[in-house]
N, C-alpha and C positions, 0 to 999 in steps of 0.2 A: 531380560530372559532368564538370568540367573535367579532372580527373585521368584519367578514362577516355578523354576526347577526346585528351589528350596521349599516352597510351599507344598509342592506335589510330594516331595520326599517326606515332609512333616506329616502330611495327611496320610500317607501310606504307613508311616511309623505309628501314628495314632490309631489307625484302623487295626493294625496288628496288635497293639496293646489292648485295645477294646476286645478284640477277638480272644486274646489270651485270658483277659479278665472274665469274659463270658464263659470260657471253657472251665476256668477255676470254679465259678459259681455252679456250673452244671455238674462238675465232679463232686463238689460239696453236697449238692442236693442228692446225688446218687448215693453218697455215703450215708447221709441222713436217712434216706429211704431204706437202705439195707439194715441199718441199726434199728430202725423202727420195726421192720419185719422180724428181725431177730428178737427184739423185745416182746413182740406179740407172740412169737412162738414160745418163748420162756413163760410168758404169762399163762398161756393155754396149758403148758405142762404143769405149772404150779397149781392151777385150778384143778386139774385132773388128780394130782398128787394129794391136794387138800381133800377132795371128795373121797379118795381111797382111804386116807387117814381117818376121816369122819366115820366111814363105814366100819373100819377096823376097830375104832374106839367104841362104836355102838355094839359091835359083836362082842368085844371084851367085856363091856358093861353087862351085857346079857348073860355071858358066862359067869361073871363074878356074882351076879344076882342069884345064881343057883346055890351058892354056898351060904350057909347060915353060921354066924359067929356066936 
C-alpha cells in the first residue's frame, strides 16, 4: 500500500513539474512574440524614416541644382 502511495505522490510531483515546464515555455513564447511585434514596429518606423530622408535628399538635390558654380 505504501508503494502505491509513493508512486501516486511521484506521479503528482511529475505532473506538477511538467505543468511548470509547460508554463515556462508558454511564457517564453509570449515574450518572443512581444519582441517580434516590437521589432516589426521599429522596422516600419525605420522604413518610414528612410522614405522621408530619401524625399528630403531629393528635394535638397533639386534646390542645389538651381545654383551654378
